[in-house]
LOKETOR-108699 format. One record per residue (C-alpha): residue number from 1; residue in three letters; x, y, z. Coordinates in Angstrom, 2 decimals, always signed. Layout:
N
+-----+-----+---------+---------+---------+
|   i |  aa |       X |       Y |       Z |
+-----+-----+---------+---------+---------+
| NUM | ALA |       X |       Y |       Z |
...
+-----+-----+---------+---------+---------+
//
This chain:
163
+-----+-----+---------+---------+---------+
|   i |  aa |       X |       Y |       Z |
+-----+-----+---------+---------+---------+
|   1 | MET |   -0.18 |   +0.11 |   -0.05 |
|   2 | VAL |   +1.05 |   +3.57 |   -0.75 |
|   3 | GLN |   -0.22 |   +6.48 |   +0.87 |
|   4 | TYR |   -0.48 |   +9.67 |   -0.49 |
|   5 | PHE |   -1.02 |  +12.88 |   +1.02 |
|   6 | ALA |   -2.36 |  +15.89 |   -0.61 |
|   7 | ALA |   -2.60 |  +19.68 |   +0.66 |
|   8 | PRO |   -4.39 |  +20.32 |   +3.92 |
|   9 | ALA |   -8.42 |  +20.55 |   +3.32 |
|  10 | ALA |  -10.26 |  +23.63 |   +2.50 |
|  11 | LYS |  -11.75 |  +23.24 |   +5.94 |
|  12 | GLU |   -9.17 |  +23.20 |   +8.64 |
|  13 | SER |  -10.90 |  +21.80 |  +11.00 |
|  14 | ASP |  -10.89 |  +19.03 |   +8.82 |
|  15 | GLY |   -7.34 |  +18.37 |   +8.69 |
|  16 | PRO |   -4.91 |  +16.68 |   +5.80 |
|  17 | VAL |   -6.39 |  +14.54 |   +3.04 |
|  18 | HIS |   -4.94 |  +10.68 |   +2.69 |
|  19 | ILE |   -5.42 |   +8.70 |   +0.11 |
|  20 | GLU |   -4.42 |   +5.12 |   -0.09 |
|  21 | ILE |   -3.55 |   +3.39 |   -3.35 |
|  22 | ASP |   -2.61 |   -0.02 |   -3.89 |
|  23 | ALA |   +0.67 |   -0.07 |   -5.41 |
|  24 | VAL |   +0.54 |   -3.86 |   -7.17 |
|  25 | THR |   -0.74 |   -3.43 |  -10.49 |
|  26 | GLN |   -1.83 |   -6.71 |  -12.83 |
|  27 | GLY |   -2.12 |   -5.51 |  -16.12 |
|  28 | PRO |   -2.22 |   -2.72 |  -18.67 |
|  29 | ALA |   -5.79 |   -2.34 |  -18.54 |
|  30 | GLU |   -5.92 |   -2.32 |  -14.65 |
|  31 | ARG |   -3.10 |   +0.24 |  -14.51 |
|  32 | HIS |   -5.10 |   +2.67 |  -16.63 |
|  33 | GLY |   -8.59 |   +2.15 |  -14.77 |
|  34 | ARG |   -5.99 |   +2.87 |  -11.49 |
|  35 | ARG |   -4.18 |   +6.03 |  -13.16 |
|  36 | GLU |   -7.83 |   +6.69 |  -14.57 |
|  37 | ALA |   -9.05 |   +6.90 |  -11.04 |
|  38 | LEU |   -6.27 |   +8.32 |   -8.73 |
|  39 | LEU |   -6.63 |  +11.18 |  -11.94 |
|  40 | SER |  -10.33 |  +11.29 |  -10.88 |
|  41 | VAL |   -9.65 |  +11.69 |   -6.86 |
|  42 | VAL |   -6.82 |  +14.20 |   -7.38 |
|  43 | ALA |   -9.01 |  +16.59 |   -9.70 |
|  44 | THR |  -11.64 |  +15.80 |   -7.18 |
|  45 | VAL |   -9.39 |  +16.78 |   -4.20 |
|  46 | LEU |   -8.12 |  +19.70 |   -5.95 |
|  47 | ALA |  -11.61 |  +21.12 |   -6.59 |
|  48 | LEU |  -13.07 |  +20.88 |   -3.34 |
|  49 | LEU |   -9.40 |  +22.53 |   -2.02 |
|  50 | THR |  -10.09 |  +25.25 |   -4.30 |
|  51 | SER |  -13.94 |  +25.79 |   -3.71 |
|  52 | GLY |  -13.32 |  +25.73 |   -0.15 |
|  53 | VAL |  -10.37 |  +28.61 |   -0.45 |
|  54 | ALA |  -12.36 |  +30.58 |   -2.70 |
|  55 | ALA |  -15.77 |  +30.34 |   -0.55 |
|  56 | LYS |  -13.46 |  +31.38 |   +2.40 |
|  57 | ARG |  -11.86 |  +34.28 |   +0.57 |
|  58 | LYS |  -15.23 |  +36.01 |   -0.24 |
|  59 | LYS |  -16.94 |  +35.07 |   +3.16 |
|  60 | LYS |  -13.42 |  +37.41 |   +4.54 |
|  61 | GLN |  -13.65 |  +40.90 |   +4.38 |
|  62 | LYS |  -10.58 |  +42.51 |   +2.30 |
|  63 | LYS |   -8.64 |  +44.96 |   +4.74 |
|  64 | ASN |   -5.65 |  +46.47 |   +3.92 |
|  65 | PRO |   -3.26 |  +46.63 |   +6.69 |
|  66 | THR |   -1.21 |  +49.57 |   +5.76 |
|  67 | SER |   -4.13 |  +51.50 |   +4.78 |
|  68 | GLY |   -6.44 |  +50.82 |   +7.33 |
|  69 | CYS |   -9.29 |  +50.18 |   +4.77 |
|  70 | SER |  -11.63 |  +47.65 |   +5.36 |
|  71 | ASP |  -14.11 |  +46.77 |   +2.31 |
|  72 | ASN |  -17.68 |  +45.51 |   +3.41 |
|  73 | HIS |  -18.99 |  +46.72 |   +0.30 |
|  74 | SER |  -20.69 |  +44.08 |   -2.30 |
|  75 | GLU |  -19.50 |  +44.85 |   -5.96 |
|  76 | ASP |  -23.65 |  +45.70 |   -6.13 |
|  77 | GLN |  -23.48 |  +48.17 |   -3.70 |
|  78 | ILE |  -20.66 |  +49.92 |   -5.29 |
|  79 | LEU |  -22.15 |  +49.84 |   -9.03 |
|  80 | ASP |  -25.07 |  +51.28 |   -6.88 |
|  81 | TYR |  -22.70 |  +54.39 |   -5.47 |
|  82 | ILE |  -21.57 |  +54.75 |   -9.37 |
|  83 | SER |  -25.15 |  +55.05 |  -10.66 |
|  84 | LYS |  -25.88 |  +57.61 |   -8.21 |
|  85 | ALA |  -22.68 |  +59.83 |   -8.58 |
|  86 | ALA |  -23.12 |  +59.53 |  -12.68 |
|  87 | LYS |  -26.68 |  +60.85 |  -12.53 |
|  88 | LYS |  -25.95 |  +63.33 |   -9.82 |
|  89 | TYR |  -23.32 |  +64.66 |  -11.83 |
|  90 | ASN |  -25.16 |  +63.65 |  -15.40 |
|  91 | GLN |  -22.29 |  +61.87 |  -15.86 |
|  92 | SER |  -22.13 |  +58.42 |  -18.16 |
|  93 | ARG |  -22.63 |  +55.50 |  -16.04 |
|  94 | SER |  -21.07 |  +52.72 |  -17.91 |
|  95 | ALA |  -18.28 |  +55.26 |  -18.58 |
|  96 | MET |  -17.68 |  +55.82 |  -14.82 |
|  97 | GLU |  -17.69 |  +52.25 |  -14.44 |
|  98 | ARG |  -15.15 |  +51.47 |  -16.57 |
|  99 | VAL |  -13.03 |  +53.87 |  -15.38 |
| 100 | ALA |  -13.16 |  +52.25 |  -11.83 |
| 101 | ARG |  -12.62 |  +48.38 |  -13.03 |
| 102 | CYS |   -9.93 |  +49.92 |  -14.83 |
| 103 | GLU |   -8.58 |  +51.71 |  -11.85 |
| 104 | SER |   -8.74 |  +49.87 |   -8.96 |
| 105 | SER |  -10.97 |  +46.32 |  -10.03 |
| 106 | LEU |  -13.90 |  +47.79 |   -8.25 |
| 107 | ASP |  -11.50 |  +47.40 |   -4.82 |
| 108 | PRO |  -11.98 |  +50.47 |   -2.87 |
| 109 | CYS |   -9.30 |  +49.66 |   -0.62 |
| 110 | ALA |   -6.68 |  +49.52 |   -3.87 |
| 111 | ILE |   -3.36 |  +51.18 |   -3.13 |
| 112 | ASN |   -0.96 |  +52.53 |   -6.76 |
| 113 | ARG |   +2.31 |  +53.23 |   -4.70 |
| 114 | GLN |   +3.62 |  +54.64 |   -7.59 |
| 115 | GLY |   +1.27 |  +57.63 |   -7.21 |
| 116 | PRO |   +0.57 |  +56.85 |   -4.63 |
| 117 | TYR |   -3.26 |  +56.58 |   -5.56 |
| 118 | TYR |   -6.08 |  +55.51 |   -3.47 |
| 119 | GLY |   -9.51 |  +53.86 |   -3.57 |
| 120 | LEU |  -11.72 |  +52.92 |   -6.06 |
| 121 | PHE |  -10.95 |  +55.98 |   -8.47 |
| 122 | GLN |   -7.61 |  +56.05 |   -7.44 |
| 123 | PHE |   -7.19 |  +59.34 |   -6.19 |
| 124 | LEU |   -3.87 |  +61.44 |   -5.10 |
| 125 | LYS |   -4.76 |  +62.94 |   -1.58 |
| 126 | SER |   -3.81 |  +66.02 |   -2.59 |
| 127 | THR |   -6.43 |  +66.07 |   -5.82 |
| 128 | TRP |   -8.80 |  +64.11 |   -3.31 |
| 129 | LYS |   -8.95 |  +67.36 |   -0.90 |
| 130 | THR |  -10.01 |  +69.18 |   -3.35 |
| 131 | THR |  -13.09 |  +67.71 |   -3.84 |
| 132 | PRO |  -16.39 |  +68.36 |   -1.92 |
| 133 | TYR |  -15.64 |  +64.96 |   -0.58 |
| 134 | GLY |  -11.93 |  +65.54 |   +0.47 |
| 135 | ASN |  -13.06 |  +65.12 |   +4.22 |
| 136 | GLU |  -14.22 |  +62.15 |   +3.65 |
| 137 | SER |  -11.59 |  +58.67 |   +3.98 |
| 138 | ILE |  -10.27 |  +58.14 |   +0.57 |
| 139 | PHE |  -11.12 |  +54.86 |   +0.72 |
| 140 | ASP |  -14.76 |  +55.42 |   +1.02 |
| 141 | PRO |  -16.36 |  +54.12 |   -2.15 |
| 142 | GLU |  -19.44 |  +56.11 |   -2.50 |
| 143 | ALA |  -17.29 |  +59.32 |   -1.76 |
| 144 | GLN |  -14.65 |  +58.81 |   -4.36 |
| 145 | ALA |  -17.79 |  +58.00 |   -6.87 |
| 146 | LEU |  -18.92 |  +61.18 |   -6.09 |
| 147 | ALA |  -15.39 |  +62.82 |   -6.25 |
| 148 | ALA |  -15.03 |  +61.27 |   -9.66 |
| 149 | GLY |  -18.69 |  +62.22 |  -10.71 |
| 150 | TRP |  -18.35 |  +66.17 |   -9.75 |
| 151 | MET |  -14.12 |  +66.14 |  -11.30 |
| 152 | TRP |  -15.58 |  +65.71 |  -14.51 |
| 153 | SER |  -18.61 |  +67.15 |  -14.30 |
| 154 | GLU |  -15.86 |  +69.73 |  -13.59 |
| 155 | GLY |  -14.20 |  +68.93 |  -16.91 |
| 156 | ARG |  -11.66 |  +67.00 |  -15.17 |
| 157 | LYS |  -12.36 |  +63.54 |  -16.50 |
| 158 | LYS |   -8.75 |  +63.37 |  -18.10 |
| 159 | GLU |   -7.00 |  +63.42 |  -15.09 |
| 160 | TRP |   -7.66 |  +59.66 |  -15.23 |
| 161 | ALA |   -5.27 |  +57.17 |  -16.71 |
| 162 | CYS |   -8.20 |  +55.28 |  -17.47 |
| 163 | GLN |  -10.72 |  +56.48 |  -20.07 |
+-----+-----+---------+---------+---------+
//
């Protein structure tokens, strides 16, 4: 008997996954059948591991330890903020969404150290302070959407790298 150990299971409480496979083979047909069975078991284990990890990541609240940003907004909420800001400042919702996706992948905690740029629409702190929302957290996605909409209505849309 040969024992194979897979990576730790998706649930930490389950411990490692142990798979036992008889190492003795009889003929080519049985070897092929065993190989297919082993591949099937490995594929199943990998699928379980990755689905558990993905589910765990979705449940986890995104947090950027260096900024203190804690993202507890769903994508639907963020898209709603963008839609409301576009309406308030008479801007294209789809254009604002496209820019936010390009700039931050809709991540309110995004930081690009090259600027440094922060948040959903990747504001410089100095630019952020010039908006009517500059007293809000630079990581607040609603304030970011409103500030971007305001800037666009003021003719400052070209300040974004993403168009």
